[in-house]
C-alpha positions in Angstrom: 0.0 0.1 0.0 1.2 3.3 -0.7 2.9 5.3 2.2 3.7 9.4 2.5 7.3 7.6 1.8 7.7 8.2 -2.2 10.9 6.2 -3.2 11.7 7.1 -6.7 14.8 5.0 -7.7 16.9 7.4 -9.5 20.5 6.6 -8.2 23.0 3.6 -8.8 23.5 0.9 -6.2 26.0 2.0 -3.2 27.4 -1.0 -1.5 27.8 -1.2 2.3 30.4 -2.9 4.4 29.5 -5.4 7.3 25.7 -5.2 6.9 24.6 -8.4 8.7 24.9 -12.2 9.1 23.0 -14.6 6.3 23.7 -17.6 8.3 21.2 -17.2 11.1 18.6 -19.6 11.3 19.8 -21.8 8.6 17.0 -24.9 7.6 17.3 -27.6 5.3 18.5 -26.8 2.1 16.8 -29.4 0.5 13.6 -28.3 1.0 11.4 -28.6 -1.8 9.4 -25.8 -3.7 6.0 -25.0 -3.3 4.8 -25.1 -6.8 6.1 -25.5 -10.1 4.8 -23.9 -13.3 5.1 -24.8 -17.0 8.7 -24.0 -18.2 9.2 -20.9 -20.1 9.0 -20.9 -24.0 11.4 -20.6 -26.2 13.5 -17.1 -26.8 11.5 -14.4 -29.1 12.7 -13.7 -32.4 14.9 -10.0 -32.6 13.2 -6.8 -32.0 12.2 -4.9 -34.6 12.1 -0.8 -33.6 9.0 0.8 -33.8 10.9 4.4 -33.3 14.7 5.3 -33.3 16.5 7.8 -31.0 16.7 11.1 -32.9 17.0 13.7 -30.0 19.7 12.5 -27.8 20.9 16.3 -27.3 17.8 16.9 -25.4 16.1 13.8 -24.2 17.7 14.1 -20.9 15.7 14.7 -17.8 18.2 15.9 -15.6 18.7 18.5 -18.2 15.6 20.8 -18.5 13.3 18.1 -18.1 14.3 16.8 -21.2 11.7 14.3 -23.3 11.8 12.8 -27.1 8.1 12.6 -27.7 8.1 9.2 -29.9 4.0 9.9 -31.1 3.9 6.1 -30.1 0.7 4.8 -28.5 0.4 1.7 -26.8 -3.0 -0.2 -27.6 -1.9 -3.8 -26.1 0.8 -5.0 -28.7 4.1 -5.0 -28.3 6.3 -1.3 -29.1 9.8 -1.1 -29.1 12.1 2.0 -28.9 15.7 1.7 -29.8 18.4 4.1 -28.7 21.8 4.6 -27.7 23.8 4.9 -24.5 25.9 7.5 -26.1 29.3 7.5 -24.2 32.2 10.2 -24.3 33.6 12.5 -21.6 31.8 15.6 -23.0 28.6 13.5 -22.6 29.2 12.9 -19.1 26.7 14.8 -16.8 29.3 15.2 -13.6 26.6 17.0 -11.4 24.3 13.5 -12.0 27.2 11.0 -12.2 25.0 10.2 -15.2 26.9 8.5 -18.9 23.6 9.1 -20.8 19.8 9.5 -19.9 17.2 8.9 -22.8 13.9 10.1 -22.0 10.8 9.1 -24.6 7.2 9.9 -24.3 4.7 7.6 -25.1 0.4 7.3 -24.8 -1.2 4.9 -23.4 -4.7 4.3 -24.7 -6.3 2.3 -22.4 -5.5 0.8 -18.8 -3.0 -1.7 -19.2 -0.6 -3.9 -17.1 2.6 -4.1 -18.9 6.2 -5.5 -18.8 8.7 -2.7 -19.5 11.8 -4.4 -20.9 15.7 -3.1 -22.0 17.8 -5.5 -24.0 21.2 -5.1 -26.0 22.3 -8.0 -28.3 25.4 -10.0 -29.1 28.5 -7.9 -27.6 26.6 -5.0 -26.4 25.1 -7.2 -23.6 28.1 -7.4 -21.8 29.2 -3.9 -22.1 25.7 -2.9 -20.9 26.1 -5.0 -17.7 30.0 -3.4 -17.2 28.0 -0.3 -16.4 27.5 0.4 -12.5 24.3 1.0 -12.7 21.6 0.7 -15.5 18.2 2.2 -14.9 14.5 1.9 -16.4 12.0 4.4 -15.1 8.2 4.6 -16.1 6.9 8.0 -15.1 3.2 9.5 -15.2 2.5 12.9 -16.5 -0.9 12.7 -14.9 0.6 12.1 -11.5 3.8 13.9 -11.8 5.7 10.7 -10.6 7.8 7.6 -10.9 5.3 4.6 -11.4 7.8 1.9 -11.4 11.8 1.4 -12.1 14.3 -1.1 -11.6 18.0 -2.3 -12.4 20.1 -4.1 -15.1 21.4 -6.9 -12.8 24.7 -6.8 -12.7 27.2 -8.6 -12.7 26.5 -10.4 -15.8 23.1 -10.2 -16.2 21.5 -9.5 -19.9 18.6 -7.5 -19.4 16.6 -5.1 -16.8 12.7 -5.8 -16.4 9.6 -3.9 -14.2 5.9 -4.6 -14.4 3.3 -1.7 -14.2 -0.2 -1.2 -14.5 -0.9 2.2 -16.1 -3.8 3.6 -16.7 -5.1 5.4 -19.9 -2.4 8.9 -20.2 0.8 10.0 -21.6 3.8 8.7 -19.9 7.7 8.8 -19.9 10.0 5.6 -20.2 13.6 6.1 -19.5 17.0 4.5 -19.8 19.5 5.8 -17.4 23.0 4.7 -17.2 25.2 5.9 -14.2 28.6 4.8 -13.2 32.0 6.6 -12.1 33.3 9.6 -13.6 36.6 7.3 -14.3 35.1 3.9 -15.1 36.0 2.8 -18.6 32.1 2.4 -19.3 32.1 6.4 -20.2 34.5 6.5 -22.8 33.8 3.1 -24.3 31.8 2.7 -27.6 28.0 4.0 -27.5 25.9 0.6 -26.9 22.6 -0.1 -28.8 19.4 -0.9 -26.9 15.5 -1.6 -27.2 13.3 -0.4 -24.7 10.1 -2.4 -25.1 6.4 -2.5 -23.5 4.8 -5.3 -24.1 1.4 -6.6 -22.4 1.5 -8.9 -18.8 -0.8 -10.8 -17.0 0.6 -10.2 -13.5 -1.9 -12.7 -12.2 -1.4 -15.2 -14.3 2.2 -15.2 -14.5 2.4 -14.9 -10.7 -0.5 -15.5 -8.7 -1.2 -15.7 -5.0 0.0 -19.2 -3.7 -1.8 -20.3 -0.9 -0.5 -23.6 -0.1 2.2 -24.7 2.6 5.0 -22.4 3.1 8.4 -23.1 1.8 10.2 -21.2 4.7 8.2 -19.7 7.9 9.7 -16.3 9.9 11.4 -18.0 12.9 14.3 -15.2 13.7 12.0 -11.9 15.0 13.1 -12.4 18.1 11.5 -11.5 21.7 11.3 -8.0 20.8 10.3 -8.4 17.3 13.2 -6.9 15.8 16.0 -9.3 15.5 15.4 -9.5 11.6 14.8 -5.8 10.7 18.3 -5.7 9.2 17.1 -2.6 6.9 15.9 1.0 8.0 14.5 3.1 5.5 14.6 6.6 6.3 12.3 9.7 4.9 14.6 10.4 2.1 14.3 7.0 0.9 17.7 5.7 2.0 18.1 1.8 3.3 20.5 1.7 6.1 22.2 -1.2 7.7 21.1 -1.8 11.5 23.4 -2.5 14.2 23.9 -5.8 16.5 20.4 -7.1 17.9 18.7 -5.7 14.6 20.7 -7.2 11.8 20.3 -10.9 11.1 18.7 -11.6 8.0 16.7 -14.9 7.8 18.0 -17.0 5.8 15.6 -19.1 3.9 18.0 -21.6 2.2 15.8 -21.2 -1.0 17.9 -21.8 -4.1 15.3 -20.2 -6.8 14.5 -22.9 -9.5 13.1 -21.7 -13.1 9.1 -21.7 -13.4 8.8 -22.5 -9.8 7.1 -20.5 -7.2 7.8 -20.0 -3.5 6.0 -19.0 -0.2 7.3 -17.3 2.6 5.3 -16.5 5.5 5.6 -14.2 8.5 4.2 -11.7 10.9 4.4 -8.0 11.1 4.1 -7.6 14.8 2.5 -4.9 16.8 5.3 -2.8 18.3 6.0 0.2 20.0 9.8 1.0 18.5 9.8 2.5 15.0 12.7 1.3 12.8 13.4 4.7 10.6 9.7 5.0 8.4 8.3 1.4 9.6 7.7 -0.6 12.6 8.8 -4.5 12.3 10.9 -4.9 9.4 11.4 -8.5 8.6 14.1 -9.6 6.5 14.8 -12.9 3.9 17.9 -14.4 2.0 16.8 -15.9 -1.2 19.1 -16.8 -3.9 18.2 -17.4 -7.6 19.5 -20.5 -8.9 21.8 -20.7 -11.6 19.3 -20.6 -14.5 17.4 -18.1 -12.4 17.7 -14.7 -13.9 14.1 -13.0 -13.0 11.9 -13.1 -10.3 8.4 -11.5 -9.1 7.3 -10.9 -5.7 4.0 -10.9 -4.6 3.0 -9.3 -1.3 -0.3 -10.5 0.9 -1.5 -9.3 3.8 -5.3 -9.8 5.5 -5.8 -6.9 8.0 -5.8 -4.1 5.3 -6.0 -1.6 8.3 -2.0 -2.1 7.9 0.3 -0.4 5.6 2.5 -3.1 4.4 5.4 -2.6 2.0 8.5 -4.5 0.8 12.2 -4.0 -0.8 14.5 -5.8 -2.3 18.4 -5.4 -2.4 21.6 -7.4 -3.0 22.4 -9.0 0.1 24.2 -6.4 2.0 24.1 -3.7 -0.9 22.1 -0.7 1.0 22.5 3.3 0.7 20.9 5.7 -1.5 17.8 4.3 -3.7 19.7 0.9 -3.8 16.3 -1.3 -3.8 15.7 -3.2 -7.2 11.9 -3.3 -6.1 10.2 -0.6 -4.1 6.8 -1.9 -3.8 4.9 0.7 -2.1 1.3 1.5 -3.7 -2.3 2.2 -2.7 -3.1 -1.6 -3.7 -4.1 -4.0 -1.1 -1.4 -6.2 -2.0 2.1 -5.5 -3.5 3.7 -6.9 -6.8 7.1 -6.4 -8.7 9.1 -8.0 -11.2 13.3 -7.6 -11.8 16.1 -9.1 -13.3 18.5 -11.0 -10.9 21.9 -12.5 -11.2 21.9 -16.0 -10.8 23.6 -17.6 -7.7 23.8 -14.2 -6.0 21.8 -13.4 -2.8 18.9 -11.0 -2.4 17.2 -9.5 0.7 13.4 -9.2 0.9 12.5 -6.8 3.1 9.0 -6.5 4.4 7.7 -3.7 6.6 4.3 -1.9 8.4 4.4 1.8 7.4 4.7 4.2 10.1 2.8 7.6 9.8 3.2 9.9 12.5 0.9 9.6 15.2 0.0 6.1 14.1 -0.1 2.8 16.3 1.5 -0.3 15.1 -0.9 -3.5 14.5 -0.2 -7.1 13.9 -0.2 -8.2 10.5 0.5 -11.6 9.2 1.6 -11.8 5.5 2.5 -14.2 2.7 5.3 -13.7 0.2 4.8 -15.5 -3.3 8.2 -15.4 -5.1 8.1 -16.5 -8.5 11.5 -17.6 -9.9 11.4 -17.2 -14.0 14.0 -17.6 -16.8 14.0 -14.3 -19.2 12.3 -14.6 -22.3 12.7 -11.7 -24.7 9.4 -9.7 -25.2 7.2 -10.9 -28.5 7.5 -8.5 -31.7 
């Protein structure tokens, strides 16, 4: 559900040292998955472009709110915008640390559930993955706010993806590449990419699972703060907590493609606020060797409570470090992101704590759907 905290992910992932012990409350590594889905279809054909970037000099939203109007209307059929990550020292924005920002205007003709995907091809994939932070952002001109955003999975990823529900109206779809000014990516070759919007059916692709839990919370401690691990401040920064509240629960779940997992827990009624949240619960999950994309759905029955979730690389916190920030008005939270196989991630769930509010007990379930990326259809 939407909190007054608006986390607009507009920066690069920042690491932190000494963030938590991932080995607390270990369970059997051979726990079976809860549910298996059919295997993903074969890779789609190469993407054809509906629009090619033409205004790189003026389409950076960090510079005079730049936007390149494409004239494209999304009606449910896949649309692809093709562009370049333009490089060079003269192109680098020292103020924002960006190599390139390309911001495109489109119109969505009817309310739509969509996937927004950023891809390259051939050697371009490795060049994109070498950049410290590559992000895709969907921005609503109606609300003047980000609708969704996510990152290219690094190291070694091959795409970025985010799910969104877009009401009819005009939107800005952006690619933002950021790195240190001394990075080889700043002066390397320009990198072609495709930014694609396609139809999604999130309730079919990753439905709420209600069977037996793959993992049930067990490490909250007597004060309900032992597994908090992460504090989210009012600026949207993720901060590592100290001793006594810094032990994420290692679910020992190795996520296999086309398989769903269920984590259950309880956002307890507590008196102590951790940043902008009451009880935060953090879990470790690890995509398996063939899983490069996951979707996460958070459900809870007590709708008087406002639950959100965040997903991070394990231990990588800081300014706008979340791969998914699920904080909306909806009675459940849902998001999709690219991940790096064999790399552990934290999923942190918390009850938002507005001023003068009282914490309440809110049991919840987290459905984690493991996927292998399939390029969007043409």
